[in-house]
N, C-alpha and C positions, 0 to 999 in steps of 0.2 A: 504493500500500500504506500509506504514512504517513497519507494522508487517511482511509483505511478504518479504521485503528487509532484515529484521533482520534474518528471517528463512533461506533465501538464503545465507546470509553471514556466518551463523553458519554452514550450509551444506558445504560450500567451505572450511572452516577451518577443519571440521571433515573429509573431503574427499580429501586426498592429491593427488589423481590421477590428473595429469595435472596442479596442483597448485604448489606443492613443490616436490622435488625429493623424491622418496620413495623406500625403500627396504623392502619387506615383512618381518615382524618380525618373523613370523612362516612359515617356508617353509617345506612342506612334501618332503623328499628326493626322487629323482628318481634314478633308478638303473644305468642309463647311462647319461653322459654329453658329448656333442659335442661342442667344442669351435672353432669357425670359424673366421679367421682373413683375411681381404683383406688388404694387406700391402700397406701403403701409399695412402689412399683413401680419398680425399676431398669430402665433401658431394655433391658438384656440379657434381661429376662423376655419381652419381645415376641417376640424371636427364638426363645427356648426354647419358649414356648407354641405358636408357629406350627409349628415342626418337630415338636413332640410330637403336635399334632393331625393333622398330615399322616401321621405314622407310625401313629397309632391308626386313621385312616380309610382309609389307603392312597390318599390323594388328594393327590398332590404339587403340585398347583396351588392348593390351598386357601390362603386368606388370612384374616387377621383382619378383622372388620367395620370396625375403625378405620383399616385400611391406606390406603384411598383418600383419607382426609381428614387424614392427618398433614401438618402444615404448619410446625412449628417446635419450639423448645425453650423452657422456662420456668425462670427462676432463682427458685426458691422459697426466698428468704432471710428471715431474721429481722432485727430491728432491731440485734441484737448478735451474730449468729452466722450462719454460712453453711450449717450442717446443721440443719434444723428438726425439731421434733417436730410431730405432726399438728395440735395445737390452734392454734398461731399460724400454721402453714402454711395451713390452711383459712381462718383468720381473714383472712389477707392477701388471699386470693382474693375473699372476700365483702364485705370492708370497704375494701380498698385500703390498709390500714394495717399495715405490718410491725410485729410486736411480739415479745415475749420468750417463753421457754419456759414452757409451761403456760397462757399467756394465751388467753382466748376473747373475741375481738371487743371489745377495749379498746385505748385508746392506751397505749403502753408507758411505763414509768418509765425515765429515762435510766440507762445503764450506763457511767459514765465510764471511759475507757481501753479499752473493748471495743466500743462501738457502731460498727457498720459503716455505719449510715445515720443521717441527722439525726433527732432526736426533738424533741417539743414538751414541755418540762418542765411548762408550765402545764396541759397536757392529760393528764398522767399519770393513769392509771386511769379516765379518762373513757370510758364505754361508746361504742362505735362502731357506728352503725346499719349493718345488713347489707343486702345486695341483696334478700334475702327480705322483710325488714321494710319496706324502702322501696317495693318494688313493690306490696305490699299497701296501704299507707297512701296512696301518691301516685297509683297507677294502678288500684287496685281489683282487682288480680289475685289469683287463687287461689295457694296455696302448697303444696308437697309435699316430704316427706323420705322417702327409701327407703334402707335400709341393712341390713347383716347383723350389725352389732355391737349393743350395747345403746344405747338412745336418748340417754343422757347422755354417750356417748363423743364424742371430740374433734370429728370431722367434722360429724355432725348437730348437735351442741351449738353449734358455732361459727356456725351459720346462725340460731339462734334463742335465744341466751343470751349473757350478758356476765359474766365473772368473771376475776379474776387467776390463778386456779388451777383447772385442769381436773379436779382431784380432788374438788371440792365438789359431789358428786352431788346432794344434796338441793336446793341452791340452783339448780343447772342445770335439774333436772327440773321444779321449780316454775315456772321461767321458760318452759320449753318448753310446759308444760301451759297456761300463761296467755297464750301468744303467738298463739293462734288459728290454728295451722297446720292447714290443711284436711285434708290427707292425710299420714299418718305410718304407714309399714309397716316393720317390722323386729323386732329383739329387745329384751328388757328388761322382761318382765312385772313383775318384783319392784320396779322403780323407780317405777312409778305406784301410789302408795298409795291406800287408800280415802279419805283426806282430800282427795286431788286429783281424784277422780272427779267430784264435783259441779261443779268448775270446767269440766271438759270438757262435762258435760251442759248447763250454762248457756250454753255457746258453741254448742250444737247439734251437738257431736261425739259420734258413736257409737263406743264402745270395744269391740273384740273381743279376747279373751284366749285364745290357743291354740285358736282357732275357725277352722279352715281352711275349713269349709263356709260359715261366715258371711262370711269374707273373699271367697270366690269369688262369693258372691251380691251383693256390693257393686256398685251400678250408678251411684249419684250421691250427692251430699251430702258432708258432712264425716265422715271415718272414720279411726280409728286401729286398726290390727291389730298386736298384739304376740305374738311367739312365743318360747317358752323363757324361763326366769327371767332369763337374761343374753343372750349372743349367740345368734343362730340357729346351726344346725349348719353345718359345712363342707359344701360341695356334694357332696364325695365320700362323706360320712356321712349326708346328709339323707334322711329318710324322705318320699318324695313323696306319701304318703297323709296326712301329718300337718302339713306346712308347705310354703309355696311357695318356689320358687327366687327368686333376685334378678331374673332376667329376667321371671318371672311377676309379681312385685310391681311391676316397672317398667311392664309392659304394663297392669296394672290401674290404676296411678296415672295413666298417660296417658289411659286411657279415661275416668276420672272427672273429672280436672282439665280436660280439653278441653271440658267442658260449661259452663265459666265463660265468659260472653260477652266478658269483658275480657282473657282469656288467663291464663297461669300462669307461675310459676317453680317448677321441680322440680329438686331435688338428688338424685342417685343415687350411692351409694357401694358399691363392692366392698370392704367393710371388712376382710375376713379374708385378703385377699392379704397384708396386713401381718403378721398373726399367723403365717402360714405362713413368711414370710421370716425373722421374728425367731427362729424355732426351727429354721431351716434344714430345714424339712419340704418336701422337693421335691415330693411328691405334692399336698399342700395348696396350695402356692404356685402351681403351674402350673394346676391344675384350678379354683382360685378365679378366676384371671385369665381363663381361658377362659369361665367362667360370666359374669363381668363383661362380656366382649366380646359375649356373647349379648344381654345387656341393652342394650349399645350398638346392636346390630343392631335391637332393638325400637324404640329411640328414633329411629334414622335412618329406619327404615321409616315410622314415624309422621310424622316431619318432612317426608319427601318427599311423602306423601299430603296432609298438611295444607297445605304450601306457605307457611306463615307461622311457622316454628319454627326456631330456631338451636340446635344441639347442640354443646356444648363438652366435650371429653374430655381428661383429663390425670391425672397423679398429684400428690399433695401433696408427696412427697419420695421419694428412692430408699431402698431397704432391702436390705441383705445383699450388694449387688453381684453378683447372680446371673450366672453365665456359662455359656454352652453350650460345655463343655470345661473340665476342671480340670487340676491339676498332674500327675495320674496318667495323663493321656490321651496317651500317647506314640504316635507313628506315626499321628496323627490324620488326616493327609491321605490315608491309604490305608484308612480305616475308614468303614463305612456307618452308617445310622441304627440298626441293631440294637445296635451297640456302645454307643449312647447311651441307648436307651429300652426295650430288650427286657424288662427286669424291670418297668419301670413299667407296662407294659400289663396286668399282673396285680395292681397295687396297688388294693385295694378299700376301703381305710380310711386315714385320716390318723394321724399319730403321736399326737395327743391321744386318739383313740378306742382305738388299740392300747394306750396307756398305761393307760386305765381297765380294759380287758379283762385285761391282764397283771396289774395290781395286784389284781384280784379273784380271779385264779387262783392265782398264786404257785407252782404245781407245775411243775417243769422240763419234764415231758413235755407238760403242758397248754399251757405257753408255746410250746413248739416247734410244737404243733398249731395254735395261733392264728396264728403267722407263716406256716405252710404254707397255711392256709385263706384268710387275708386278704391275703397278699403273694406266695404261692407261693415263699417263701424257706425254704431249709433252713438253719437257724441253725448256724453254726460253734461248736465248743465254747467258744472265747474270747468269742464274742458272747453266748452264753447265760450264761457266767460274769459278763460285764459287766452284763447285765440283772438277774441274781440279786443282784449286789452293790449295785444301785441301787434295789431294790424300794421301799425306805422313804425314798428321796430325792426330794423334790418342790421345784419352784420355782413359787411362787404368782404371780409377776409374769411375764406372758407375754413381756415385752420382754427378760427376762434368762435365758430358758430355755437358749439356746445357749451362754451364757457360763459355765455351771457344769456339773458332772457330776450329772445327775439322770435319772430314769427316762425322761422324754420326750426329753431330748437324746440319750440312748444309743440309743433306738429310732429317732429321726430320723436319727442317724448311720449306723445299719445300713441304713436305706432309701436314703440318699444313696450309700452305698458301692457299691451295685449299679448305679449310673449313673455318668456322667462330667459331671454338672452340678455346677458349683462355686459356692461362696459365699466372698466375701472376709471377711465377718463376719456376725454376727447383729444388727448395729446399723444405724441409719439412715446413709445415705451422702449426700454433698453434690453429686452430679452434677446437671446440669440435667435436668429431667423432660420427657417427650414431650408434645406438644400436637397434638390433632386437632380440627378444627372443620368442621362442616357448616353452611353458611349458604345459604339459597335463592337469594341473589344473588351468592354467591361472595365476599362481603365478610368477610374473616377476617384475623387477624394472621399474620405470618410471620417467620421468622428467630428470633433469641434475644430473648425479651421477659422482663420481670419480672412478679412477682405483682401489683404495682401496675398495670402496663400491662394485664394481663388483666382486672382489675377495671374499669378505665376502658372497655375494649372492651365488657364485659358490660353496663355501665350504658348505653352508647350503644345496644346491641342492644335493651335493654328500653325505651328512649325516656325515661329519667329526665331531667327538666328541672332538678331541684334536686340539687346535688352532695351526696354522703353526709356530708361534714363539716358542712354547714349543717343537714342533718336531724339529725345527732348532737347538735348544740347545742340544737336546738329540742325534740327528744324526750327528751333526757337532760341536764338542767341540774342544777347543784347546788341542793339544796332551799333553802339559805340565800339563793340569788340569786332563786329563783322566788317566795319568800314574804318579801320585805323587810318589816320592822316586825312580823312575827308571832313568836310563841314556838314554838320547835321542841324536842321532846324525843323520845328514842329508847329504846324498851324492847327489851332484847336477850335476855331470859331464855327466851322460848318457842321454837317450832320455827323461827321466822324473826323478824328484827327488825321492829319496828313504829314508824313515825314518826307522831307526833301534832303537828298544826299548829293553833294557836289564835290568833285575832285577829279584830277587827272583828265580834265576836259570833258567830263561826263556829268549828266544830271539824272538822278534816279528819283522818281516820285512814287511814294508808297502810301496809299490810303490804308488806314487801320481797318482790320477785319475783312480785307479783300485778299485775293490770291493773284490778281492781275495788276501790274504796275506799268509805268512808262519809263523807258531808258532813252534819253535823248529823243523823246516823242514817239518811240516805237514800243509796242506792248511786249512785256515779259511776264512770266508767271512762275509760281512755286506751287508745290502740291497742297500746302496748307495756307490759310490766310495769315497775314501779319497780325500781331496782337499788340495792342497798346494797353498798358496797365497804369491806370490813373494813380494807384496807391504809391508807386515809386517813380511815376512820370517816365516810364521806359517803354520803348518800342522793342518787341522781340520779332526777329525775322530769320529766315533761312540763311545758313552760312553760305549756301550756293550763290547768293546775291553778291557776296564780296568779290567774286571773280569778275563780275561785270564792271566793276569800277576801277580795274587795274589797267 
C-alpha cells in the first residue's frame, strides 16, 4: 500500500492536468483561431442559462455548447487591480500585457503602492501590438471582429486600437477604420463618419449600413456590416427581419474568412451579456448568454469540419455575481424549476425596451397593459406607484443603472422579483472566469491560468515566431527615436493631431490614427496606424518610416 501511494503521488506530480495550471509547452499551430468573449459573465450564469433553457424546452439533458470543452479558470487581473473593466481585461488577452482601467492595448503607467504586478516605467503608454495585428503582418492572415455593442466599445476596440482611455471614441474608431480589419459585423453606424468612409474604400472594404439583405449576400472579400446607431438590439428584442443575430454574424464571418489561404483570426463577443448584468435584467442576461452559446456552437461546428481551427471561449470578467437562488428562496431543496423560471417563460422584452414603451405611454392603465402583454405580469399597486414615481428618472450610463432609482432599474427589479435568480451587485466582480477550449489535437490549457498565460497559448496556436513585445517596439516606436536628426512638429488643432517630419530634403506628414501618410506629397503606408498618446505628448510610428527620411 505504501509503495502504491508513492507511485500515485509521483503520477500526480508528473501529470499537471487538474493539479496545477498548465500551458502546453509545445503546441502545433492551427491555421485559424476563434477567440470568443461573453462580456461580463459570472460563472453562476452558466448554470442559470443551462437550467433556464432546459425549462423552456422541456429537455432536461440539454447542455451548453461550451460544456464539453470547459477546461479551467482564468485570472483576468489588471496591473493594479484584481477586478477589471473590459478594456484592459480584453487588452490583457490580446497583448499579454496587464494594464490599468480604461487602457486599450498599451503598456500601463506605474501605480505606486497599488500595483499588483510588475510594470515597465520606461514603456508606459507604449502601444502594445495585438494578436490580431501580429497575425496579419507576420503571417498574412485575415482578421475579423463580430460583436453586439458599438464598434469602438472596449472589447472590439482592444483588438485593433491603442489608447489610454476607452472613452476617446473618435481616436479609437479612426484606428479601427485604418487597421484593415477584413470582416467587422456589429453595431455602431453613427461612429463611422463620412470622413472615414474613403479610408475603408481605399482598403477595398465594402461598408453596409443597416442593410440586412446586403449582409446576407456577402460571400467573400472585405466587408463591414453595421446595424443600429449604437449597439445592436438585445436578442430578446431583435427584429429578425431587420438585423442578424450574433450566431448568424459568426457563421457569416467564418464563411468569408475561411477563404483566406493563410487562415484567420476572428474575435466574437457576446457584448450585451454585460449590459444585462449591470442593470440586473434577468431576462436580458440569460437570453444574451444563450445566444452567445449558439455562436459558440457555430464556431465549434466549423472547427470540427475544418480540422485546423482552435476555438477559445471565456469571459473578460465577472459581473453582478448572478446566482441560481436568492435570499428569498426558502425551502429551496423541496422546490422545482417552476418556482425559479415560471414567469420568465412569458418574458418577451428586456427592461430597456419596456422602459422606452412605458416612458412613451405614461398612462397607468396603459402601463399595466404593457406589462401584461410583454411579461404576463399583473402589476401590484406598489409596483405601479414605483414606476409612476420614476417616469422622469433616467441613468445614461448603463454601468450605473442598478445603483440608483431610475425607471429601468425599477422595471428590472419587478422582472427579477418574479424569479429567484439573485445578483450580488450590478458591478463587475473579481472571481476567476471560465475557460473552454476546442483544439483539434487536444492541446489546451488547464487549471487556473492568467490572462498573460492565455495570450502566450494563443500566440503558440497561431504559430507566431516573433514575440509581441518585439513587434510592439518595431511597429510603434517613439517618433523622436525613429527620425534622429530630423525636425518634428505636431499640429493639434484639427480632428486629429498631425506630425510633420522634415530633414534630408524630405517632408513626411503623419496624421494620428491613420496608416497612410504623405512623403514629399506622395502616399506611403504602414501596416498599423500611427498612434498619438496625449498622456506623454508622443507620436508612436513604425520604425520602417525612418528609412524614408534618409
